[in-house]
C-alpha positions in Angstrom: -143.2 -43.7 56.7 -146.5 -44.4 58.6 -145.2 -43.0 62.1 -144.0 -40.0 60.1 -147.2 -39.6 58.6 -149.4 -39.7 61.9 -146.8 -37.3 63.3 -147.4 -34.8 60.4 -151.2 -35.0 61.1 -150.7 -34.5 64.8 -148.4 -31.6 64.2 -150.7 -30.0 61.8 -153.4 -29.8 64.4 -151.6 -27.4 66.4 -151.9 -24.6 63.9 -149.0 -22.3 62.8 -146.5 -25.0 62.4 -144.5 -25.0 59.0 -143.4 -28.8 58.2 -140.8 -29.7 55.3 -140.1 -33.3 54.7 -136.8 -34.8 53.6 -136.7 -38.0 52.0 -136.2 -39.9 48.7 -137.9 -38.4 45.7 -139.9 -40.6 43.1 -141.1 -42.9 45.7 -144.5 -43.6 47.6 -143.5 -41.5 50.3 -142.8 -38.7 47.9 -146.3 -39.0 46.6 -148.1 -39.2 49.8 -146.4 -36.2 51.4 -147.0 -33.8 48.2 -150.4 -35.1 47.1 -152.2 -35.7 50.5 -150.3 -33.3 53.0 -149.1 -30.7 50.4 -145.8 -30.4 52.3 -142.7 -28.9 50.4 -140.4 -32.2 49.9 -136.6 -32.0 49.5 -134.9 -35.2 48.0 -131.6 -36.1 49.6 -129.1 -38.2 47.5 -127.4 -39.9 50.4 -125.3 -43.0 50.8 -125.5 -46.0 53.2 -123.4 -48.7 54.5 -124.3 -52.3 53.4 -123.5 -55.6 54.9 -122.8 -56.9 51.4 -120.1 -56.1 49.2 -121.0 -55.2 45.6 -120.5 -52.4 43.2 -123.8 -51.0 44.2 -122.8 -50.8 47.8 -119.3 -49.4 47.1 -121.2 -46.6 45.0 -123.5 -46.0 47.9 -120.1 -45.5 50.3 -118.9 -42.9 47.8 -122.3 -41.3 48.5 -122.0 -40.8 51.9 -119.8 -37.4 52.1 -121.9 -35.9 49.4 -124.9 -36.8 51.5 -123.7 -35.0 54.4 -122.7 -31.9 52.5 -126.0 -31.7 50.9 -127.7 -32.1 54.2 -125.8 -29.4 55.8 -126.7 -27.0 52.9 -130.3 -27.9 53.1 -130.5 -27.5 56.9 -128.7 -24.1 56.6 -131.2 -22.9 54.0 -134.2 -24.0 55.8 -133.4 -22.4 59.0 -135.7 -24.8 60.9 -136.3 -24.8 64.7 -136.1 -28.5 65.1 -135.7 -31.7 63.3 -138.0 -34.9 64.0 -136.1 -38.3 62.6 -137.4 -41.5 62.2 -134.1 -43.1 61.6 -132.5 -44.6 58.4 -129.6 -43.6 56.4 -131.5 -40.4 54.9 -132.2 -39.2 58.6 -128.5 -39.3 59.8 -126.8 -36.6 57.5 -129.9 -34.5 58.3 -129.8 -35.0 62.1 -126.2 -34.4 62.2 -126.2 -31.2 60.3 -129.0 -29.8 62.4 -126.8 -30.9 65.5 -123.8 -29.2 64.1 -125.8 -25.9 63.7 -127.4 -26.1 67.3 -130.7 -27.2 66.1 -132.7 -29.6 68.7 -133.1 -32.9 67.2 -135.6 -35.5 68.2 -135.7 -39.0 66.9 -138.2 -41.8 67.0 -136.9 -45.6 67.0 -139.8 -47.7 65.8 -138.0 -51.3 66.0 -137.4 -53.7 68.6 -133.7 -53.8 67.5 -132.5 -50.3 66.7 -130.4 -49.6 63.6 -127.1 -48.2 63.5 -128.2 -44.7 62.1 -130.7 -44.2 64.9 -128.0 -45.4 67.5 -125.8 -42.6 66.3 -128.6 -40.1 66.3 -129.4 -40.9 69.8 -126.0 -39.8 71.0 -127.0 -36.3 70.1 -130.7 -36.2 70.1 -132.5 -34.0 72.6 -135.1 -36.8 73.0 -135.3 -40.4 72.0 -138.8 -41.8 71.6 -139.2 -45.5 71.4 -142.0 -48.1 70.6 -141.1 -50.9 72.7 -140.4 -50.9 76.2 -137.6 -53.3 75.8 -135.6 -50.8 73.5 -135.2 -48.4 76.2 -131.9 -50.2 77.5 -130.1 -49.3 74.2 -130.5 -45.5 74.8 -129.8 -43.0 77.3 -132.7 -43.5 79.7 -132.8 -40.0 80.9 -133.9 -38.5 77.7 -135.7 -41.9 76.4 -139.5 -41.8 76.2 -141.8 -44.7 75.6 -144.5 -43.2 73.2 -145.4 -46.2 71.2 -145.4 -46.3 67.6 -147.7 -43.8 65.8 -150.3 -45.5 63.5 -152.0 -43.8 60.8 -155.7 -42.9 61.7 -156.7 -44.2 58.2 -156.7 -48.2 59.3 -159.3 -47.4 61.6 -161.7 -45.5 59.3 -163.9 -47.3 56.8 -164.5 -44.8 54.0 -166.0 -46.8 51.3 -166.9 -50.5 50.6 -165.0 -52.5 47.9 -166.7 -55.7 47.9 -169.4 -57.8 49.9 -168.2 -60.0 52.5 -169.6 -63.5 51.6 -166.5 -65.5 52.9 -163.6 -65.1 55.2 -161.1 -62.7 54.0 -157.4 -62.9 53.6 -155.4 -59.6 53.3 -151.9 -60.4 51.6 -149.1 -57.5 51.3 -145.5 -57.5 50.9 -144.8 -54.2 52.2 -145.1 -50.8 50.6 -143.4 -52.1 47.3 -144.8 -55.5 47.4 -142.7 -58.8 47.4 -142.2 -61.1 44.4 -141.4 -63.9 46.6 -144.8 -63.5 48.5 -146.8 -62.9 45.4 -145.3 -66.0 43.9 -146.4 -68.1 46.8 -149.9 -66.6 46.6 -150.2 -67.0 42.9 -149.7 -70.9 43.2 -152.4 -71.0 46.0 -155.0 -68.8 44.6 -157.2 -71.8 43.2 -157.3 -73.5 46.4 -157.5 -70.3 48.5 -160.3 -68.9 46.4 -162.6 -72.0 47.3 -162.7 -70.8 50.8 -161.7 -67.0 51.1 -161.9 -63.7 49.6 -158.3 -62.8 48.8 -157.3 -59.1 49.0 -153.8 -58.8 47.5 -151.4 -56.1 47.5 -148.7 -56.9 45.1 -146.6 -53.9 44.2 -145.4 -53.7 40.6 -141.6 -53.4 40.5 -139.6 -54.0 37.8 -138.5 -56.4 36.3 -141.6 -58.8 37.6 -144.4 -56.2 37.1 -146.5 -58.6 39.4 -149.6 -56.5 39.5 -149.7 -56.1 35.6 -149.7 -59.9 35.6 -151.9 -60.9 38.4 -154.6 -58.2 37.7 -155.2 -60.2 34.4 -156.3 -63.4 36.3 -159.9 -62.2 36.6 -160.8 -64.6 39.4 -164.0 -64.1 41.6 -163.3 -63.0 45.0 -159.7 -61.9 44.2 -159.1 -58.4 44.7 -155.6 -57.3 43.6 -153.8 -53.7 44.3 -150.4 -52.6 43.4 -150.7 -50.5 46.6 -153.6 -50.1 49.0 -153.9 -46.4 49.9 -155.4 -44.6 52.9 -158.9 -44.3 51.5 -159.2 -48.0 51.2 -156.8 -49.5 53.9 -159.5 -49.2 56.7 -162.2 -51.2 54.8 -159.6 -53.8 54.1 -158.6 -54.4 57.5 -162.2 -54.2 59.0 -163.1 -56.9 56.4 -159.8 -59.1 56.9 -160.2 -62.0 59.2 -156.3 -62.8 58.8 -153.0 -61.2 57.4 -150.3 -62.8 55.3 -147.1 -61.0 54.6 -144.1 -59.2 55.6 -143.4 -58.2 59.2 -142.3 -54.6 59.1 -142.6 -52.6 62.4 -145.5 -50.6 61.2 -147.5 -53.5 59.9 -146.8 -55.4 63.4 -148.2 -52.3 65.1 -151.5 -52.2 63.1 -152.0 -56.0 63.6 -151.7 -55.3 67.4 -154.0 -52.3 67.4 -156.7 -54.2 65.3 -156.0 -57.7 66.8 -155.5 -59.5 63.5 -154.0 -63.0 63.6 -151.5 -63.6 60.8 -148.9 -65.4 59.1 -145.7 -63.5 58.9 -143.1 -64.0 56.2 -140.1 -61.9 57.6 -137.8 -60.3 54.8 -134.5 -62.2 55.4 -132.2 -59.2 54.3 -134.1 -56.6 56.6 -131.8 -54.1 58.7 -130.6 -56.1 61.6 -132.7 -58.8 61.1 -135.7 -56.5 62.4 -138.4 -58.3 60.5 -137.5 -61.6 61.9 -137.4 -60.3 65.3 -140.7 -58.7 65.2 -142.3 -61.8 63.7 -140.9 -63.9 66.6 -142.2 -61.4 69.2 -145.7 -61.8 67.7 -145.3 -65.5 67.7 -143.9 -65.4 71.2 -147.3 -64.0 72.2 -149.3 -66.6 70.4 -151.0 -64.2 67.7 -149.4 -65.5 64.5 -147.5 -68.1 62.8 -144.1 -67.9 60.9 -143.4 -69.1 57.4 -139.8 -69.1 55.9 -139.2 -68.5 52.3 -137.3 -71.8 52.4 -140.3 -73.6 53.0 -142.6 -75.4 50.3 -145.7 -73.7 49.2 -147.9 -76.3 50.8 -146.5 -75.6 54.3 -148.1 -72.1 53.8 -151.4 -73.5 52.9 -151.3 -75.8 56.0 -150.7 -72.7 58.2 -153.6 -70.7 56.7 -155.9 -73.4 57.4 -154.6 -73.9 60.9 -154.9 -70.1 61.8 -158.5 -70.2 60.6 -159.2 -73.3 62.6 -158.0 -71.6 66.0 -158.6 -67.9 64.9 -160.3 -67.0 68.2 -157.3 -68.5 70.3 -155.3 -66.0 68.3 -157.5 -63.0 69.0 -157.8 -63.8 72.8 -154.0 -63.8 73.0 -153.6 -60.3 72.0 -154.5 -59.4 75.5 -151.0 -60.0 76.3 -149.9 -57.3 73.9 -152.1 -54.6 75.2 -149.4 -52.6 76.7 -147.7 -52.3 73.2 -150.5 -50.3 71.7 -150.5 -46.5 72.9 -153.2 -44.8 71.0 -151.8 -41.4 71.4 -148.5 -42.1 70.2 -148.3 -39.2 67.8 -149.8 -36.8 70.4 -147.0 -37.7 72.9 -144.3 -37.1 70.3 -145.8 -33.7 69.3 -146.3 -32.8 73.0 -142.7 -33.6 73.9 -141.3 -31.5 71.1 -143.2 -28.3 71.8 -142.6 -28.6 75.4 -139.0 -28.6 75.3 -138.3 -26.1 72.5 
């Protein structure tokens, strides 16, 4: 969602461009697109393939033909001039429907290990934009362009203060929806952590756990808990943070690189194609983070936190080896390529 938001902001700068967004309704992306960007939002009920056999995965497979039919009808109705995809099971039917109607398709691959949907979309896309130079070998090099990963401008903008920094700050997050597993580790460590750190904790509030409802009642000094950290606050949180603890989704990875924030990454084991594990190991190889497995005990996580803070300047220095991966004008490059080839 973050690269799409950055691309939307760049496209809107170009004046007379009408943008519509296709995704899943009743989600964070729906609220962001409708509330912040005031764009028309179309929900697509598409199916997806799963690596695991269950009733839910079987029902998802049954939705695949329905998703393609709805996507074709939607594309035909909208009569768009181009489709910009950011991959995923929602993007595939829309991109394929556009291809069938002769509408140019552009796709952006965020991850180090491209997923199945983008591998398929890339076969008929006019241009393929990539975040990692290592990914170029996967696609047709004649139409593949290294743009980098668009980063939301909000991470660089401090709009208001949430607290006074009296101690080092830990920023903890479990992805856009939060992570009950990460939250459980942090909950156990809070009494120890708060002796040394200010803790900013994005928990999510998904059923059945409702972690935000529970953790927000703790009322610890120096503990700032959020269900979700929105754009008006994320710049301040990053600016104050000395280290990040949490999931290793690709957008987080690029934000950490851009802002040079040491981290302890806890990859989501079931992420598509093992992408979170790959991203975490990528940063570990460059000496800017530590890895924590969900199979390890909570004391190991605390030891890693202390180790990162004891060597914080070394981690920050090592970010120089990642300079080529941060391309500040990624969204501009994507918009420029689309408009120059239409």
